[in-house]
Structures are given as C-alpha cells and as structure tokens.
C-alpha positions as CSV (number, residue, x, y, z in Angstrom):
1,M,-109.4,-20.4,-69.3
2,S,-111.3,-17.9,-67.2
3,V,-112.5,-20.5,-64.8
4,D,-109.0,-22.0,-64.5
5,R,-107.7,-18.5,-63.6
6,I,-110.4,-18.0,-61.0
7,G,-109.7,-21.5,-59.6
8,E,-106.0,-20.7,-59.3
9,A,-106.8,-17.5,-57.5
10,A,-109.3,-19.3,-55.2
11,R,-106.7,-21.9,-54.2
12,S,-104.4,-19.2,-52.8
13,A,-107.0,-16.8,-51.4
14,P,-107.5,-16.6,-47.7
15,T,-110.8,-17.1,-46.1
16,V,-111.9,-13.9,-44.5
17,E,-114.5,-13.8,-41.7
18,G,-117.7,-12.1,-42.9
19,E,-116.9,-12.7,-46.6
20,W,-117.7,-15.6,-48.8
21,P,-115.1,-18.3,-48.7
22,P,-113.2,-18.7,-52.0
23,A,-115.1,-21.8,-53.0
24,V,-118.4,-19.9,-52.7
25,V,-117.1,-17.2,-55.0
26,V,-116.2,-19.7,-57.6
27,A,-119.4,-21.7,-57.3
28,H,-121.4,-18.4,-57.6
29,L,-120.0,-17.9,-61.1
30,G,-121.5,-21.2,-62.2
31,D,-124.8,-20.2,-60.8
32,V,-124.7,-16.9,-62.7
33,D,-123.9,-18.7,-65.9
34,E,-126.9,-21.0,-65.5
35,Q,-129.4,-18.6,-63.9
36,V,-128.5,-15.3,-65.6
37,W,-126.3,-15.4,-68.7
38,L,-127.6,-18.5,-70.4
39,P,-131.3,-17.7,-70.0
40,R,-130.7,-14.2,-71.2
41,I,-128.9,-15.4,-74.3
42,D,-131.7,-17.9,-74.9
43,A,-134.3,-15.1,-74.6
44,M,-132.4,-12.8,-76.9
45,V,-132.0,-15.6,-79.5
46,A,-135.7,-16.6,-79.2
47,A,-136.9,-13.1,-79.7
48,H,-134.5,-12.6,-82.7
49,D,-135.6,-15.9,-84.3
50,N,-139.3,-15.0,-83.8
51,G,-139.0,-11.4,-85.0
52,A,-140.1,-10.2,-81.5
53,P,-138.8,-7.1,-79.8
54,A,-135.5,-7.5,-78.0
55,P,-136.0,-8.5,-74.4
56,S,-135.3,-6.1,-71.5
57,F,-133.3,-7.2,-68.5
58,V,-132.8,-5.8,-65.0
59,W,-129.8,-6.3,-62.8
60,W,-130.2,-9.6,-61.0
61,E,-127.9,-12.2,-59.4
62,P,-128.7,-15.3,-57.4
63,D,-129.4,-14.5,-53.7
64,G,-126.2,-14.1,-51.8
65,D,-127.4,-15.8,-48.6
66,E,-128.7,-18.8,-50.5
67,T,-125.5,-19.0,-52.5
68,Y,-123.5,-19.0,-49.2
69,D,-125.7,-21.7,-47.6
70,R,-125.6,-23.9,-50.7
71,Y,-121.8,-23.8,-51.1
72,R,-120.2,-22.9,-47.8
73,E,-118.9,-26.5,-47.2
74,T,-117.9,-27.1,-50.9
75,S,-114.3,-27.7,-51.6
76,I,-112.5,-25.4,-54.0
77,D,-112.0,-28.3,-56.4
78,D,-115.7,-29.2,-56.3
79,A,-116.6,-25.5,-56.9
80,I,-114.2,-25.3,-59.8
81,A,-115.7,-28.5,-61.3
82,R,-119.2,-27.2,-60.8
83,T,-118.4,-23.9,-62.4
84,M,-116.5,-25.5,-65.3
85,S,-119.5,-27.7,-66.0
86,A,-121.8,-24.6,-66.1
87,R,-119.3,-22.8,-68.3
88,I,-119.0,-25.7,-70.7
89,G,-122.9,-25.6,-71.0
90,L,-122.7,-21.9,-71.8
91,L,-120.0,-22.5,-74.4
92,T,-121.8,-25.4,-76.0
93,R,-124.9,-23.1,-76.4
94,L,-122.7,-20.4,-78.0
95,R,-121.1,-22.9,-80.3
96,D,-124.6,-23.9,-81.5
97,L,-125.6,-20.4,-82.5
98,T,-125.8,-19.4,-86.1
99,V,-123.9,-16.4,-87.4
100,D,-127.3,-14.6,-87.6
101,Q,-128.2,-15.5,-84.0
102,W,-125.0,-13.9,-82.7
103,A,-126.7,-10.6,-83.7
104,A,-129.6,-11.2,-81.3
105,R,-130.1,-8.3,-79.0
106,G,-131.3,-7.4,-75.6
107,Q,-131.6,-4.3,-73.5
108,H,-130.0,-4.3,-70.0
109,E,-130.9,-1.6,-67.5
110,I,-127.2,-1.0,-66.7
111,F,-125.3,-2.3,-69.7
112,G,-127.7,-0.9,-72.3
113,A,-128.2,-2.5,-75.7
114,M,-126.3,-5.8,-75.9
115,D,-125.8,-8.5,-78.6
116,V,-124.6,-12.0,-77.7
117,E,-120.9,-10.9,-78.0
118,A,-121.5,-8.1,-75.5
119,V,-123.1,-10.6,-73.1
120,I,-119.9,-12.7,-73.3
121,Y,-117.8,-9.6,-72.5
122,A,-120.1,-9.1,-69.4
123,V,-119.5,-12.7,-68.4
124,L,-115.7,-12.3,-68.6
125,A,-115.8,-9.0,-66.8
126,H,-117.9,-10.6,-64.0
127,D,-115.3,-13.4,-63.8
128,E,-112.5,-10.9,-63.5
129,E,-114.3,-8.8,-60.9
130,H,-114.5,-11.9,-58.7
131,R,-111.0,-13.1,-59.5
132,A,-109.7,-9.7,-58.5
133,S,-111.6,-9.9,-55.2
134,L,-109.8,-13.2,-54.5
135,L,-106.4,-11.7,-55.3
136,L,-106.7,-8.5,-53.2
137,P,-104.8,-8.5,-50.0
138,R,-107.5,-8.8,-47.3
139,R,-107.6,-8.8,-43.6
140,S,-110.7,-9.4,-41.4
141,D,-109.8,-6.2,-39.4
142,D,-109.6,-4.0,-42.5
143,V,-112.8,-2.0,-42.2
144,D,-112.1,0.7,-44.8
145,G,-111.0,-1.6,-47.6
146,D,-107.4,-0.4,-47.5
147,A,-105.3,-3.4,-46.5
148,G,-102.2,-1.3,-46.8
149,P,-99.7,-0.6,-49.6
150,A,-99.9,-2.8,-52.6
C-alpha cells in the first residue's frame, strides 16, 4: 500500500527543475529496498542465526547522481512497477522469517539498536518522507523552501 500511495503522489507531482523528477523518487525507493534494507535484514538474520554479534550499519543510500542518470527517462508507471517488484521481494523475505528471526538485531549509527520490525518502520518512514516531498507545493523559483501558505 505504501508504494501505491507514493505512486499516486508521483502521478500528480510536478517536475521541478533541479530536483529529481517524480519517477526518479519512486524508483529510488526500490533501489533502497534492494541495496539497503534487504541486505541489512539479511545480515541481521545471519548474525542472529550464527550466534554472531549484531552487525553495525552506517547511514548509506545509493548515489543520487547515479540514481538520476539511471531513472531520469523512466515513466512513472515503470518506476512504480520497478519499486513494487523490489517491495514484493522485501515482503517475501519477511514472510519467510521465523518468529525467532524477527528478533534479529543490528546497530545503526543514527537509528541505534534495531530489530527487524524497527527496520520495517524505517522503510515506511523513508517512504513517507519521499511521498511528502512529492506532495509539497513546490516552485522552481522557491529558494528558501517556503512556497507560500499551505
């Protein structure tokens, strides 16, 4: 449902010069699922299953310029489909976790100690952050971030 909500916001969002087009924003979320969230959940579960210390993570996201270059000509529908596919992969992995594996932990430099459920909350918060960016009134000549009264 989160990807559907972001797709809906992207379909009505304007393209603003100097900012990622809406389709790039949507596709970015699929990249983050595949390159950040899923590998971190896998690392947490592997450490948990092997009795190893919880892994530590630093803040990292895919390179913004590479993301723009990869998706700048992608349609919103293709970006939604791409992100939905990535999200289904993440959800499939979660579905396959045992009750015990949901307790797997990691340590994030910003978020602190996290179990799998906390990672999912971070995924959804990241989704909402980008959805909100698509919904905000924006103008290309708005240099201070205040596009006027809401």
